[in-house]
C-alpha positions as CSV (number, residue, x, y, z in Angstrom):
1,X,-23.2,23.9,28.1
2,X,-21.6,21.5,30.6
3,X,-17.9,20.9,30.4
4,X,-18.5,17.3,29.2
5,X,-20.7,18.3,26.4
6,X,-18.4,21.0,25.4
7,X,-15.5,18.5,25.2
8,X,-17.7,16.2,23.1
9,X,-18.6,19.1,20.8
10,X,-15.0,19.9,20.4
11,X,-13.9,16.4,19.6
12,X,-16.7,16.0,17.1
13,X,-15.6,19.2,15.3
14,X,-12.1,17.8,15.0
15,X,-12.9,14.2,14.0
16,X,-11.6,12.9,10.8
17,X,-13.2,10.5,8.5
18,X,-13.4,7.1,9.9
19,X,-13.2,4.5,11.3
20,X,-11.8,2.7,8.3
21,X,-11.6,-1.1,8.0
22,X,-8.1,-2.4,7.2
23,X,-6.2,-5.7,7.3
24,X,-3.2,-5.2,9.6
25,X,0.2,-6.8,9.1
26,X,3.2,-6.0,11.2
27,X,6.7,-7.4,11.4
28,X,9.3,-7.0,14.1
29,X,12.9,-8.0,14.0
30,X,14.3,-10.2,16.7
31,X,17.4,-9.2,18.8
32,X,17.6,-5.7,17.2
33,X,18.8,-4.1,20.5
34,X,21.8,-6.2,20.5
35,X,23.1,-5.0,17.2
36,X,25.5,-2.0,16.6
37,X,23.9,0.9,14.8
38,X,25.6,0.2,11.5
39,X,24.3,-3.3,11.6
40,X,20.8,-2.1,12.5
41,X,20.8,0.2,9.5
42,X,21.8,-2.7,7.2
43,X,19.1,-4.9,8.7
44,X,16.5,-2.3,8.3
45,X,17.5,-1.9,4.5
46,X,17.2,-5.6,4.2
47,X,13.9,-5.9,6.0
48,X,12.3,-3.3,3.8
49,X,13.8,-4.8,0.7
50,X,12.5,-8.4,1.4
51,X,9.2,-7.1,2.6
52,X,8.8,-5.2,-0.7
53,X,9.8,-8.4,-2.5
54,X,7.1,-10.4,-0.7
55,X,4.4,-7.8,-1.5
56,X,5.5,-7.9,-5.1
57,X,5.4,-11.7,-5.2
58,X,1.9,-11.4,-3.7
59,X,0.7,-8.8,-6.2
60,X,0.1,-6.2,-3.4
61,X,0.9,-2.8,-4.8
62,X,0.7,0.8,-3.5
63,X,-2.8,1.0,-4.5
64,X,-3.7,-1.6,-2.0
65,X,-1.6,-0.1,0.9
66,X,-1.7,2.9,3.3
67,X,1.7,4.5,3.6
68,X,4.0,2.1,5.6
69,X,4.6,3.0,9.1
70,X,8.1,2.6,10.3
71,X,8.6,1.1,13.9
72,X,12.4,1.3,14.1
73,X,13.0,-2.5,14.2
74,X,9.6,-3.2,12.4
75,X,7.1,-2.2,9.8
76,X,3.3,-1.7,10.1
77,X,1.3,-2.3,6.9
78,X,-2.4,-1.4,6.5
79,X,-4.1,-3.1,3.6
80,X,-7.2,-1.4,2.2
81,X,-10.4,-3.5,1.5
82,X,-9.9,-4.8,-1.9
83,X,-11.1,-7.9,-3.8
84,X,-7.4,-8.4,-5.1
85,X,-6.2,-8.8,-1.6
86,X,-8.4,-11.1,0.5
87,X,-6.9,-12.2,3.8
88,X,-6.2,-15.5,2.2
89,X,-3.6,-13.8,0.2
90,X,-1.9,-12.4,3.3
91,X,-1.8,-15.8,4.9
92,X,-1.1,-18.0,1.8
93,X,1.2,-15.8,-0.2
94,X,2.7,-12.8,1.6
95,X,3.8,-14.7,4.7
96,X,5.2,-17.8,3.0
97,X,6.9,-15.5,0.3
98,X,8.6,-13.4,3.2
99,X,9.7,-16.7,5.0
100,X,11.3,-18.0,1.8
101,X,13.0,-14.8,1.2
102,X,14.4,-14.8,4.8
103,X,15.6,-18.3,4.4
104,X,17.4,-17.4,1.2
105,X,18.9,-14.1,2.8
106,X,20.1,-16.0,5.9
107,X,21.7,-18.8,3.9
108,X,23.7,-16.1,1.9
109,X,24.6,-14.3,5.3
110,X,26.0,-17.5,7.0
111,X,29.4,-16.0,7.2
112,X,28.0,-12.8,8.9
113,X,25.6,-14.2,11.7
114,X,24.8,-10.6,12.9
115,X,23.3,-9.8,9.5
116,X,20.9,-12.8,9.7
117,X,17.3,-11.9,10.3
118,X,14.4,-13.5,12.2
119,X,11.1,-11.8,12.4
120,X,7.8,-12.0,14.3
121,X,4.7,-11.2,12.2
122,X,1.1,-10.6,13.0
123,X,-2.0,-10.5,10.8
124,X,-5.2,-9.0,12.3
125,X,-8.0,-6.7,10.8
126,X,-10.3,-4.0,12.2
127,X,-11.1,-0.4,12.5
128,X,-8.4,2.2,12.5
129,X,-8.1,6.0,12.3
130,X,-5.7,8.2,10.6
131,X,-4.8,11.9,11.5
132,X,-2.3,12.9,9.0
133,X,0.6,12.0,11.2
134,X,-0.1,8.2,11.2
135,X,-2.6,5.6,12.2
136,X,-3.9,4.6,15.5
137,X,-6.8,2.7,17.1
138,X,-7.6,-0.3,19.3
139,X,-7.2,-2.7,16.5
140,X,-3.6,-1.7,15.8
141,X,-3.1,-1.9,19.6
142,X,-4.4,-5.5,19.7
143,X,-2.1,-6.4,16.7
144,X,0.9,-5.0,18.5
145,X,0.2,-6.6,21.8
146,X,-0.2,-10.1,20.1
147,X,3.1,-9.5,18.2
148,X,4.9,-8.5,21.3
149,X,3.5,-11.3,23.6
150,X,5.9,-13.5,25.4
151,X,4.6,-16.7,23.8
152,X,5.2,-15.4,20.4
153,X,8.8,-14.4,21.2
154,X,9.3,-17.9,22.8
155,X,8.0,-19.7,19.7
156,X,10.6,-17.8,17.7
157,X,13.4,-18.6,20.0
158,X,12.5,-22.3,19.9
159,X,12.2,-22.8,16.1
160,X,14.7,-22.8,13.4
161,X,12.4,-21.0,11.1
162,X,13.3,-17.3,10.4
163,X,9.7,-16.2,10.9
164,X,6.8,-16.9,13.3
165,X,3.2,-15.7,12.6
166,X,0.5,-14.9,15.1
167,X,-3.1,-14.3,14.0
168,X,-6.0,-12.7,15.8
169,X,-9.2,-14.2,16.7
170,X,-10.8,-12.2,13.8
171,X,-8.6,-13.9,11.3
172,X,-9.0,-17.3,13.0
173,X,-12.7,-17.3,13.1
174,X,-13.2,-15.7,9.6
175,X,-10.5,-17.5,7.6
176,X,-8.6,-20.3,9.3
177,X,-11.5,-22.2,10.9
178,X,-13.3,-22.3,7.6
179,X,-10.4,-24.3,6.0
180,X,-9.1,-21.6,3.6
181,X,-5.7,-22.5,5.0
182,X,-4.6,-25.5,7.2
183,X,-6.3,-24.9,10.5
184,X,-4.1,-27.5,12.3
185,X,-1.1,-25.4,11.6
186,X,-2.3,-22.7,13.7
187,X,-2.1,-23.3,17.6
188,X,-4.0,-21.3,20.2
189,X,-1.1,-20.0,22.5
190,X,-1.5,-16.3,23.2
191,X,-4.0,-14.2,25.4
192,X,-3.5,-10.5,25.8
193,X,-5.6,-7.9,27.3
194,X,-6.5,-4.6,25.6
195,X,-8.8,-1.9,26.9
196,X,-10.2,-4.4,29.5
197,X,-10.9,-7.1,27.0
198,X,-9.1,-10.4,26.4
199,X,-8.0,-11.3,23.0
200,X,-6.6,-14.6,21.8
201,X,-3.9,-15.3,19.2
202,X,-3.1,-18.4,17.2
203,X,0.7,-19.0,16.3
204,X,1.8,-20.6,13.1
205,X,5.4,-21.5,12.0
206,X,5.5,-21.3,8.1
207,X,7.2,-23.8,6.0
208,X,10.8,-23.0,5.2
209,X,10.6,-23.9,1.6
210,X,13.0,-21.8,-0.5
211,X,11.2,-20.4,-3.5
212,X,12.9,-18.7,-6.5
213,X,13.1,-15.0,-5.8
214,X,11.4,-12.6,-8.3
215,X,14.7,-10.9,-8.9
216,X,18.3,-11.6,-7.5
217,X,18.8,-10.5,-3.9
218,X,21.3,-7.7,-3.6
219,X,24.7,-8.3,-2.4
220,X,25.1,-8.3,1.3
221,X,27.0,-5.3,2.7
222,X,29.0,-5.9,5.8
223,X,29.1,-2.9,8.1
224,X,32.2,-2.3,10.2
225,X,32.0,-4.4,13.4
226,X,29.1,-6.5,12.3
227,X,29.2,-8.6,15.4
228,X,26.6,-8.4,18.2
229,X,26.8,-5.6,20.6
230,X,30.0,-4.2,18.9
231,X,31.9,-7.5,19.1
232,X,33.1,-8.3,15.6
233,X,31.9,-11.6,14.3
234,X,29.9,-12.3,17.4
235,X,26.7,-14.3,16.4
236,X,23.2,-13.2,17.7
237,X,22.2,-15.5,20.7
238,X,19.2,-17.7,19.5
239,X,17.4,-16.9,22.8
240,X,17.5,-13.1,22.4
241,X,14.3,-11.2,21.5
242,X,13.8,-7.6,20.9
């Protein structure tokens, strides 16, 4: 048997079930590298709390989700195919709910600018794999590349909204361009290359309408030296991105 065939046989013997189709949602915190570690810890706690509340408000429960993947200053969510969670729920409920919660949180944190939060978010869908240690695949690579693209970071710097969303061509062609959401609110701004192929992204800035939270937000805890870069009280520069 040739070395090539032997390697293919070895990989086939170790291949796990898959690929599996999932909706992919990832959020990432702006300016995290400029925060002190105690502030980062508080922001992570807040990020998970607000994300959990947004999922609850959208009726997305553990049965709909793979285990959340921590990304340090962000979170990767994989939504299982389920009639209860069409992609319109992600665009029309989850993202607006998360934006509203961010607006409310930032209003309460006005006295402590370093504890205010601004997020980039991406919605994509495609085939992924899991190996017991986590999830991987080209679809996740595409989502992360869109999320981390320069136009998306620039869009967040230039808006007062605490959240900017980028969607993939899959989401645009299957959902947005059919009118399930306001297509004019999504602007083609992004082109990234993954595995030798170009992928487009559309950027959306959600409305900043503050909606009543499902339950009261927890009291904001102020870590020691809550300023940027260890300078007490220093605000996060609006042009800074992670």
